[in-house]
N, C-alpha and C positions, 0 to 999 in steps of 0.2 A: 261232523256235519249233520245238522238236524234237518228234519222235514216235517211237514204237517200231513196228517192223514185224517180224513173225515171219520167221525165216530159213526159206526154202524153196528149191525147185529154181530159182527165178527170180533169187535174190539171194545165194545162199551164196558164190559166187565173189568177191563184193565184200568179204567178210570178209578174204580173203587179201591185199587191197590195203591194209588198215589198217596203219599203222606207229606204233610207239612211239618216243618221243624216246630219244636215246642214254642207255644205262644203265638204262632202265626195264624191260628184258626180264626182269630178276630179280623184278619185281613181279607180272607177269601171264603166264599160260600162253599159249603159242602158239595161234592160232586153230585150227590143224589138230587139236591135242589137244582143245581145247574142243568143237569140232564132233563129234569122235569120242565124247566123253563124252555130248554131247547125244543122239547116236544110241543109245548103249548104254542111257541112262536115259530114252529117249523117252517112256515112260509116266508120267514124273514130272517132266518139265522142258520148258522152252521157251526156245530161243535167240532173241535179238532183235538186229536191226540198229538202231542209233540213228541217226535221219535228221534232217537239216536240209534240208527240201524233198526233192529226189530224190537227195541225196548222203548216203551212209553215212559218218557221222563217228565211229561207235563201235560197240561190240558188248557184249553182256551175256548171261549164261545164268542163268535163274531155275530153281531146282530145289526140289522138295518132298520131304521125308523123311517117308514114310508111317509109319515106326516112331516117330519123335519128334514128328511133326506140326509140323514147322518148315519155313519157307521159307528158302532160302539164295540169296544173290547170289554168283555165281561169275564170275570172269574179266572183270569190267567194265573196259573200256578205251576211251579216247578217242584218236583219231588225233592224232599230234603237231601237225598243222596246225591243229587245233581246240582244243587245250589252252589253258587260261588265258583262256577266253572265256565261262565259266559253263556250258559244255556238260555237264560232269560233274555239277554240282549240279542242273541241270534234268533231266538223264537219270535221276538217282537219284530225284527226285520222281516221275517217270513210272513207274519200276520199283516204287516203294513203292505207288503208286496201283493198279498192275496186281495186285500181290500182295494188296491189300485186297479184290479181287474174289473171292479164294479159288478160283482156277481148278482146283486139284488137290485141295483139301480144307481143312478148318478149321485154323486156327492162331492163336496169340496173339503170335507173335514172328517176327522176321526175323533171321537169323544171317549174318554174313560174316566173312571174315578179311582182314587187311591186313598186308603186310610192315612190320615195325617201323621200317624205314628210309624208307618211302614217306610222307614228311611231308605231301605234298599230299593223299594219300588219307586219311591219319589225320585231318587237319584237316577234310576234307570230311565224313567219317562222323560225327565228333564234332559238327560244326555241325548236322547233320541229326538229332541226338538219339541216335545210337548210343552205347552205353556198353560199356566193356571188361567182359568176363565174368570175367577173371582166368585164363582158359585160353589157352595158347599151343601152337603146333605148329611146331617148329623155329624159323624166323625170322618166323612169322606170329602175330599177335595176334587173338584172337576178339572180335567185337563183337555186341551184340544190340540190337534195337529192338523195343519192344512195339508190337503192331499196335493202334492206337487209331482209332476211327471218329469 
């Protein structure tokens, strides 16, 4: 059973211990970059460690766009040791439930992008109900999930 814990001064160093499997670096930003973005956008985002008990098994950044009133999921990653065990699916459920609490403001949708070669990610997002918007950014495809209660 996983849970989300806010990244703070007590656990931010654990993010740097997370490792992607070989070749996955092109799919997810480096945690240093992600935490820098979290700092810059601190009034509209929350970085989380994804935990199994006391072990950080992944990381994600939830950000809110005040202009478009959309929540975005950025930089979600699961450590290579915990991939293919359902952690990504369970973590995504937790993230969606967090967003449904509207911590930064009202919204009707969640947006994310995924590298078009990241077949595991693409399959996971589609399985959770995310639909392609038709927009793409370089090698990334945009997905949307309506927020339904």
